[in-house]
Phi, psi and omega in degrees: 000166176269137175212149173265125188247139171253121183269323182212150185289131188087354176267182186290150167271117194249134169276123186222166165265120184233162177293140181279139185292158171247135179298126174266192182303124179081005182249159168238146177273119185245133172273115188270129174271320187216149177227124176278139180252119180255161173305329180296323178309311187290331182283324173305312182303315179283350186079018180253025178228074182303333183273353181229033191286141178261154178272118185276151351303146182222146162266112177284183179107112183276303187266154174195161171223139183192199182231133175289129183247342183201144177249129180281173175314134177057016176280130182230157177091357178214151179222161182307137178109334182296127166280122187233159167221162180176174179250103203243343186172202182089006179220156180056229182258018181267127174302140179269192190262358174280059181200161178288335179223158171206139173270116197239136172297120183302339183285341183269006184249161175216152175304131179297147172310129182297324185288341192250146170277175188300319180294323176293318181295320186291344177281352187266314200313306185295315180296313180295312179298312180303310173308311186291315177304317180292303186283322182261306184293316184268312186261349180056047193299143181208169179305145172091355173272150162264123183238132171251126178250121178269134187075054183292337174266004178276176185302310182281318188295326179294325178290316188294325177299318181292321179292316179294325179291314183297335176268008169094007177287159169269114194251133174234159186203137183273144177193156175291161185302319179296343180256009183294320178301321179300312176304315181294322182286349178264351174109022180239153169280118188274150176235119178284094187296339181287335186240351186239123176286162186297313180299329183286312183290331177295317180294321184291318190262343179232006182068022179084000178287329193097170181267144178294326177222135167237123180247116178265119177254008194240320178081186182061224183298340176295328177292323178293321177296324177302319181297332181277339189269349189282156178289143178294141167075305189252001179291154180223133181252135173233134178230138170265002178223055186282355180294167183113184177249126183220143174274124180279350183308313177303320177296314184297315181293342175275334184076027186255173186239168181221148178226142170255153171242120174245090187304326188279354185308311181292329179288328185276331189258339187083354179264132175086014187292323189301333184286329174300305180303322177300316180298319186291327177292323174296319179294325177294322180289325175295318179302311177292346179260007176081016182254001176215127171219153178275157173258107188265138159288134187288340185286151178250143175227155184238178179300322179299336187243028187293328174301318176295324176297318177297325182289330181290317185291309183296323184269359175077009180280353183282136179249077191114182183288133183276134178227137180256127175281117179266308173260121190249000000 
């Protein structure tokens, strides 16, 4: 099969012919149609993601959508011909999705949303699982709550807005002024973080009470701002980028709580992988009911032009999720 291989961190991505994998116990062989490109993929390639380092030489690529072609021993839930999507590899010793085939732990997969094409489905897994673990598993978002999503037009943020809205919350999201229409179209009230202070938007949108749930998808100073924006006593802050040095005093002064999300943990440890599949099934139902859609960059990439796809993500020129067409 053809696959894009990384020999050394910071080195080039090379398209090669490599052996097609055979599905082992609990795995299915998937013919990959599309591979989503995340900022994390570019950090892994550059060697700047110690928490998600791959074993070299490596086939990168976290997200994918494709078709099952063979089931290995004791693999259940799927059969040849099933269209699937998932967050499958590109970290640890798991082969990634920048290849024509991958042998995938069946627990990591779910049936592809019927209403979405392969490219659209491949754009969702990492973002959906991260947002779901933060908002649903950690914060228990529900109707009647005010939810603030930082980075509401980004990959994870745009999905988080839709999940919170689908669960009945009143959703607000920070974004720059040019991206306000996108945030609004997803179901959230936009907040221009470049011109509005935390105190001001908390006063304007919550009467000074603070948000019930604040989901940080940006990290750094934005996590500190999240501690300032949360409701007293019952508020909860969740971050997908909680590393760094932060003072917990503002959070403590609110009497609020905090959770971190590390989406890759089941992939790296092998424990809890079935929950990824469960989340993706829930997300497929949302997509098929018209309540979840990915934001896609319009440009098309192939395995031969993966380096260009990575560059588009790194330099910030992508307007939506970048997806590589593997099977054309």
